N, C-alpha and C positions, 0 to 999 in steps of 0.2 A: 504494501499499499504505500509506503512511504517513497519506495522507488516510483510509483506512478505518480504520486504527488509532486515528486521532485521533476520528473520529467513534464508533466502538467505546468508546473510552474516555470520549467524553463522554456516550454512553448509559449506560454502567456508573455514572459519577459521578452522573448524574440519578437512575438509579434509587436509587443508595444515599442520594442526598440525600432523595428523596422517600419511602423505606422507613418513617422514623421517623413521618411524619405518618399513613401508613395504620395503623403498630402502635398509635400512641395512641388511648386511648380514656377512657371514664370510669373512675376509681379503683374498685377492687373491694374487698370485706372490710371489715376495719376502718378502711382508709384513706379509704373512702367516706363514714364518719361525720365528725360535727362533732367539734371538739377535746373538749367536755365527756363525748362518748359514747364518743370513743376511751379517754380516761382512765378512764372507768368499765369499760369492756370490759376494758381491761389490768388493772385491779386486780381484776374479777371472774375471769378466767383464773389470776391469780396466786394468789388465795384457793384456787381448786379444784386448782391444782397443789399447792399447800400442804398441803391437806387429803389429797388422794391420796397424797402421800408419806409423811404422818404414818399413815395406815391402813395402807398397805403395811409401814410399819417396825413399828409394833405388832403386825399379823400375823405378820410375820417373827419378832419376839421370842417371840411367842406359840409358835411351833412348833419354835423354835430348842433345842437343848441347854441345859441349865441355866447361866446364866454369872452375872457379875457384876449385870450390868443388870436381868437377870430376878429376881434375888435381891432387888435393892434397890427395884424397881419393880413388884413382882408384881401387887400389888392394883390398880395404875393399868390394867396391861396387860390383866388379868383382866375390868375394869370395862369397859373399850373393847371388848374382844372379845365376852365373854359378854352374853346368849345370842344375838345376831344374827348374828354372825361366828365362831361357833365352828369350829375344825377338827379334823378328825380323819383317821385313816389307815386305817379300818375298810373301805373299798373296797380297798385294795391289801394287805390283811393276808393272810397264809397260808392262814388259814381266816376268809373272811368271815362276817358274821351268817347263821346258818340257822336261825332261830327265826321265828315269828308271833306278834306282840305286838299284843294288842288293848287299848285303854286304854277304861274306862268309868266312868260317873259315875251318881250318884243325889244326888236332892237334897231336903231338907227344906222344905217349903213352906207358907206360911201363908196361908189363905184369907181372903176378906173378912169372914167372920165370926169370925177369929181362930182357926179350926181348923187344926190342923197336921197334916199328912201327910208319908210318905217315898215318893217316886217308885220305880218300878222302876229298875233299871239299864240306862242308855242306852248304847250302844256306839257311841262317837264314831268310833273307827277305822274301823267297819264304814260309818258315813256318809261320811266322807272318800273310802273305796275305792269306794263306790258312785257318788259325784261324779266321780271318776276315769275310770272304767270307761268306754269309749265316747267319751272327750273326746281330740280331736286335740291341744288346747293346756291341759292340766291346770294349773291354777295351781299357785306354789310353796306356797301356804297348804294347800291341800288336800292335797299331797303330804308335805309336810316339817315344818309348825309344830307340830303335835301331837305327832307322833312324836320330833322334837328336843326338845321341850319335857318329855316324859316322860324320856328318856334324860338330858336335863340333870339332873333331879330325882333319878334313879337313881344317877347318878355322883356326886352331892354329899349323899348322905345313907348312913347304915349301913343295916344289915338290921332294926334297930327303927325306921327313919324318923326317926332324928334327925339333924338336918341339921350337915353339917360346916362350920361358920363362916359366914361371909357369903355365899358362893357358895349354900350350900344353903337360907339363907332368901330369897334371891334368886329361886331357882328355883321356889319355893313360891308367891311372887307372880305370877311369870310363868305358871306353870301356871294359878293359879286365873283369871287374866285371859283365858288362852285358853278355859278352859271355860266361864267365864260368857258369852264371845261366842258360844259353840257354843249354850248355854242359851238364848240370847235368841231364836233361832229355834224353840224350843218352846213350844207353850201350856201352860203347868203348872199355870195356874189359880190363881196367887197369887205372893207375894214369895218368892223363894229366900233364905232366911237361912242355910242350912249346905249345905255339898257333901261327898261323900265319894268318891273314886276308888279304883279297883282297875284292877290289869292281869292280865291271863290271857296267858301265855306258853307254847307249845307248840313242840315242835322240830320242823322240817320232815321229813317221812318221806323214807325213803332211795328212790331211784329203783328201778325194777323190777329192772334188770340187777345192782344192789348186793347183797351178802350182808351188808351191814352191818346190825346191829340197833340200832334207835333208840327211844327210850321218848317218844312222841308225846302222852303225858297232859299236861294243861294244869296250870300251876303259877298259882297266885293270889298276888298281893300287894296287901294291902288298906290303903290309907292312913287314918290317922286323919280324924276329921270336920273340916272347916275352917269357921270362921265367915266369911260373906262381909260385907264392907264396901263402900263406896260407892268405892273407891279399885280394888275389883275389877271394877267396871261398866264397859261402855264409856262413855268421856267421863265417867267419874266424878270425875276429878281434873282441874281447871284452876287454874292459875297457883299451881301447888303445893298447893292446898287441896282436900278433899274436896266432892264436892256436898253441898249443905245447910249447909254451915258458912259 
């Protein structure tokens, strides 16, 4: 029995001694890189982590109730969040949006001979809708860019289309750039010098089983003409300067 135990013990010790050799292998992940690349990867991960924490903090302060930090740093927070990272709670509101909003544009175009003409109204929202229908994976741009841009403009202007400070002027520039990107796909026969936007808003009709009476007549909101500059064009600004300067 002792001999059997000794053999068994020796066998177990042999397996235990040999196990690290079978488990060992080439290093994986960052450890497989040379030292300079390890340092570079570690720095890159640290930068990404810091940016992620900073972004989450800014978004949290944006949606948080008014406090000392938001009062003292409101402009910096809004500058980081708007317009790309805007947050709202409309999806979870007691009464979600029940309107159809169509954003339309017309342009003043100068032809080759210097002649000026005004195009018909182009329904940009309808174009986005046509691109989404039947698409299994519609892009975020087609679904939200124009809609959120117009919502940004409306919420930062009064009923007379006067901007409410810096955010209002920022929304105008943002919206002009979106519209000019969309018009770039249209053959307008000349250079666009001015654009004018309008929205057509109509309430969604009540379902057949409802007794609710809803006025579905469209309401138009017309924006004054905006002059187009190189900064409003795709790739119109490089190194802080407008094209052509």
